[in-house]
C-alpha positions as CSV (number, residue, x, y, z in Angstrom):
1,X,-79.8,31.7,62.0
2,X,-78.1,34.1,59.7
3,X,-79.3,36.5,56.9
4,X,-78.5,35.7,53.3
5,X,-79.0,38.2,50.4
6,X,-79.7,36.6,47.0
7,X,-79.5,39.3,44.4
8,X,-80.8,38.7,40.9
9,X,-79.6,41.0,38.1
10,X,-80.4,41.5,34.4
11,X,-79.1,44.6,32.7
12,X,-79.9,47.6,34.9
13,X,-82.7,45.8,36.8
14,X,-82.2,43.9,40.0
15,X,-84.2,42.1,42.7
16,X,-82.9,41.0,46.1
17,X,-84.3,38.4,48.5
18,X,-83.0,38.9,52.0
19,X,-83.9,35.8,54.0
20,X,-83.0,34.1,57.3
21,X,-81.4,30.7,57.0
22,X,-80.2,28.1,59.5
23,X,-76.5,28.3,60.5
24,X,-76.1,24.7,59.2
25,X,-76.4,26.1,55.7
26,X,-73.3,28.3,56.1
27,X,-71.3,25.7,58.0
28,X,-72.0,23.2,55.2
29,X,-70.4,25.6,52.7
30,X,-67.0,25.9,54.5
31,X,-64.1,25.1,52.2
32,X,-66.2,25.5,49.1
33,X,-65.1,28.2,46.6
34,X,-67.6,31.2,46.5
35,X,-68.9,32.1,43.1
36,X,-69.2,35.8,42.5
37,X,-71.8,35.4,39.8
38,X,-74.0,32.4,39.0
39,X,-76.0,32.6,35.8
40,X,-79.5,31.3,36.1
41,X,-80.5,28.3,33.9
42,X,-83.5,28.9,31.8
43,X,-86.5,26.9,33.3
44,X,-87.2,23.7,31.4
45,X,-90.9,24.1,32.1
46,X,-91.8,27.6,30.8
47,X,-95.1,27.6,32.6
48,X,-96.2,30.7,34.4
49,X,-97.8,28.7,37.2
50,X,-94.2,28.0,38.3
51,X,-92.6,30.7,40.5
52,X,-89.1,30.3,39.2
53,X,-90.3,30.4,35.6
54,X,-92.2,33.6,36.3
55,X,-89.1,35.2,38.0
56,X,-87.0,34.4,34.9
57,X,-89.5,36.0,32.6
58,X,-89.9,39.1,34.8
59,X,-86.1,39.6,35.1
60,X,-85.6,39.2,31.4
61,X,-88.4,41.5,30.6
62,X,-87.2,44.3,32.9
63,X,-83.6,44.0,32.0
64,X,-83.9,43.8,28.2
65,X,-86.8,46.1,27.1
66,X,-87.3,49.8,27.4
67,X,-89.6,52.7,26.8
68,X,-90.8,52.8,23.2
69,X,-90.4,49.0,22.5
70,X,-93.4,47.1,21.2
71,X,-96.1,45.3,23.2
72,X,-98.7,43.6,21.1
73,X,-101.3,40.7,21.0
74,X,-101.7,38.3,18.2
75,X,-105.1,36.9,17.7
76,X,-106.8,34.7,15.1
77,X,-109.8,35.5,12.9
78,X,-112.6,33.1,12.3
79,X,-111.6,30.2,10.2
80,X,-107.9,30.4,11.2
81,X,-108.1,29.3,14.8
82,X,-106.3,26.0,15.3
83,X,-108.5,23.2,16.6
84,X,-108.0,21.9,20.2
85,X,-105.9,19.0,19.0
86,X,-103.6,21.3,17.1
87,X,-102.3,23.7,19.7
88,X,-98.8,23.1,18.4
89,X,-99.9,24.5,15.0
90,X,-100.3,27.8,16.8
91,X,-96.7,27.8,17.9
92,X,-95.7,27.1,14.3
93,X,-97.6,30.2,13.2
94,X,-95.8,32.2,15.9
95,X,-92.4,30.8,14.8
96,X,-93.2,31.8,11.2
97,X,-94.2,35.3,12.4
98,X,-91.0,35.8,14.3
99,X,-88.9,34.5,11.4
100,X,-90.5,37.1,9.1
101,X,-89.9,39.9,11.7
102,X,-86.3,38.8,12.1
103,X,-85.7,39.1,8.3
104,X,-87.1,42.6,8.4
105,X,-84.9,43.6,11.3
106,X,-81.8,42.3,9.6
107,X,-82.6,44.5,6.6
108,X,-82.4,47.6,8.8
109,X,-79.3,46.4,10.6
110,X,-81.0,45.6,14.0
111,X,-81.1,42.4,16.1
112,X,-84.6,41.1,17.0
113,X,-85.3,40.5,20.7
114,X,-88.5,39.2,22.1
115,X,-90.5,37.5,24.8
116,X,-93.8,35.8,24.0
117,X,-96.6,34.3,26.1
118,X,-99.1,31.9,24.7
119,X,-102.5,31.6,26.3
120,X,-105.1,28.9,25.7
121,X,-107.7,27.1,27.9
122,X,-109.3,23.7,27.6
123,X,-112.2,22.1,29.4
124,X,-112.4,18.4,30.5
125,X,-113.5,17.4,27.0
126,X,-110.5,19.1,25.4
127,X,-112.4,22.0,23.8
128,X,-111.4,25.7,23.9
129,X,-113.0,27.9,26.5
130,X,-110.9,30.9,25.2
131,X,-109.3,31.4,21.9
132,X,-105.6,30.8,21.7
133,X,-103.6,34.0,21.4
134,X,-100.1,35.4,22.0
135,X,-98.8,38.4,23.9
136,X,-95.4,39.6,22.7
137,X,-92.9,42.2,23.9
138,X,-90.3,43.1,21.2
139,X,-87.6,45.7,20.8
140,X,-88.6,48.6,18.5
141,X,-87.6,48.4,14.9
142,X,-90.4,47.9,12.4
143,X,-93.8,49.5,12.2
144,X,-97.2,48.3,13.2
145,X,-98.2,47.7,9.6
146,X,-95.1,45.5,9.1
147,X,-96.0,43.5,12.2
148,X,-99.5,42.9,10.8
149,X,-98.0,41.8,7.4
150,X,-95.8,39.3,9.3
151,X,-98.8,37.8,11.1
152,X,-99.8,35.8,8.0
153,X,-99.6,32.4,6.4
154,X,-98.3,31.6,2.9
155,X,-96.5,33.7,0.3
156,X,-97.3,35.9,-2.7
157,X,-100.8,35.3,-4.1
158,X,-101.3,32.6,-1.5
159,X,-100.5,34.9,1.4
160,X,-103.4,35.2,3.9
161,X,-103.7,37.2,7.1
162,X,-104.1,35.0,10.2
163,X,-105.9,37.6,12.3
164,X,-105.3,40.8,14.2
165,X,-102.3,42.6,15.8
166,X,-103.1,44.9,18.6
167,X,-100.1,47.0,19.4
168,X,-99.0,49.5,22.1
169,X,-95.7,51.1,23.1
170,X,-94.0,50.1,26.3
171,X,-94.3,53.0,28.8
172,X,-92.9,53.0,32.3
173,X,-95.5,53.4,35.2
174,X,-98.5,52.6,33.0
175,X,-100.6,49.5,32.1
176,X,-97.9,48.8,29.5
177,X,-95.0,49.2,31.9
178,X,-92.9,46.1,32.1
179,X,-93.7,45.4,35.7
180,X,-97.4,45.6,34.9
181,X,-97.0,43.5,31.8
182,X,-95.0,40.8,33.6
183,X,-97.8,40.6,36.3
184,X,-100.5,40.5,33.6
185,X,-98.8,37.7,31.7
186,X,-98.6,35.6,34.9
187,X,-102.0,36.3,36.4
188,X,-105.4,36.9,35.1
189,X,-108.5,34.7,35.1
190,X,-107.9,31.0,34.3
191,X,-110.1,28.0,34.1
192,X,-109.1,24.6,35.6
193,X,-107.1,23.6,32.6
194,X,-106.0,27.1,31.6
195,X,-102.3,27.4,30.5
196,X,-99.9,30.2,30.0
197,X,-96.6,29.2,28.3
198,X,-93.8,31.5,27.4
199,X,-90.4,31.6,25.6
200,X,-87.8,34.2,24.5
201,X,-85.1,34.9,22.0
202,X,-81.6,33.5,22.8
203,X,-79.9,36.9,22.6
204,X,-81.4,38.4,25.7
205,X,-79.2,39.5,28.6
206,X,-79.2,36.5,30.9
207,X,-80.2,36.8,34.6
208,X,-77.5,36.0,37.2
209,X,-77.5,35.7,40.9
210,X,-75.0,36.7,43.6
211,X,-75.0,35.7,47.3
212,X,-73.9,37.7,50.4
213,X,-74.2,36.4,53.9
214,X,-72.8,39.5,55.6
215,X,-74.8,42.4,54.2
216,X,-77.6,42.3,56.9
217,X,-78.1,41.1,60.4
218,X,-81.3,39.7,62.0
219,X,-81.5,42.7,64.3
220,X,-81.1,45.1,61.5
221,X,-83.8,43.4,59.4
222,X,-86.2,43.6,62.4
223,X,-85.6,47.3,62.9
224,X,-86.1,48.0,59.2
225,X,-89.3,46.0,59.0
226,X,-91.0,48.1,61.8
227,X,-89.6,51.5,60.8
228,X,-91.7,54.2,59.2
229,X,-89.8,54.1,55.9
230,X,-89.2,50.3,55.9
231,X,-85.5,50.9,56.1
232,X,-85.3,53.0,52.9
233,X,-82.6,55.3,54.4
234,X,-80.5,52.3,55.3
235,X,-81.0,50.7,51.9
236,X,-79.8,53.8,50.1
237,X,-76.5,53.3,51.9
238,X,-76.4,49.5,51.3
239,X,-77.1,49.9,47.6
240,X,-75.6,53.3,46.6
241,X,-75.6,52.4,42.9
242,X,-79.3,51.7,42.8
243,X,-82.6,53.4,43.1
244,X,-84.9,51.3,45.4
245,X,-88.2,50.9,43.5
246,X,-90.0,48.6,45.9
247,X,-89.6,47.3,49.5
248,X,-91.7,44.4,50.8
249,X,-91.4,42.7,54.2
250,X,-93.0,39.3,55.1
251,X,-93.0,37.7,58.5
252,X,-92.5,34.0,59.1
253,X,-93.3,32.8,62.7
254,X,-90.5,30.3,62.6
255,X,-87.8,32.2,60.7
256,X,-88.6,35.9,61.3
257,X,-88.6,38.8,58.8
258,X,-88.0,38.3,55.0
259,X,-87.3,41.3,52.8
260,X,-87.8,41.6,49.0
261,X,-86.4,44.5,47.0
262,X,-86.8,45.7,43.4
263,X,-84.1,48.1,42.2
264,X,-82.8,50.0,39.1
265,X,-79.1,50.8,38.6
266,X,-78.3,54.5,38.6
267,X,-77.0,55.9,35.3
268,X,-73.4,56.9,35.2
269,X,-73.0,60.7,34.6
């Protein structure tokens, strides 16, 4: 058994899974070229019930958005809510909304970046149990009033508001902090057929993964897991360019200790 570190990075944000693996895994890789950096493929199924899909969303959110960016919810008013057999129409409304936002960003010389999550719930008969709505994180650029104007259908005299835009600013260490938002997007109450789907703009910094089979030993991991500071003093030396934001250990009776880290890159001064 050996210890592998899989480190995931987007922008200044990083996560590391430090896990024990059978020696056969390492032996099976002899003679193969080692990739320093492996970019993660965007999940085909962007469903937040899927662990890999949620990790991609969390990495992208933490690495691409910052204090002062927008977090808002798009809801429908009575008479505008798509029927259960027209959930795809809601996505078209969102696409139209984002197109309008993009046009406004271009006018002020900014590039639009976003991540959205769509929530809707159906019962066994295919009827809504909760209204379809969208949560969106977007880089700052236009005002709340402009966002509300974009959440509409039609043009000119035929333009009609679709509903309501509830906006907040992204603030670290609060209910609108990115870690909290990522968790909120993925969790929450769901019915049997509840769904949460997500997607993002193509211009986000893309997460990548690096591997290291020599950074930790099993004995070292065991000592850290039972230490008073969970090995924080050791980790500071192992990751001198990062602030360690969170340390979590889990024990597996067959493999031993697993360690999971969340970190932020230190600014260069």
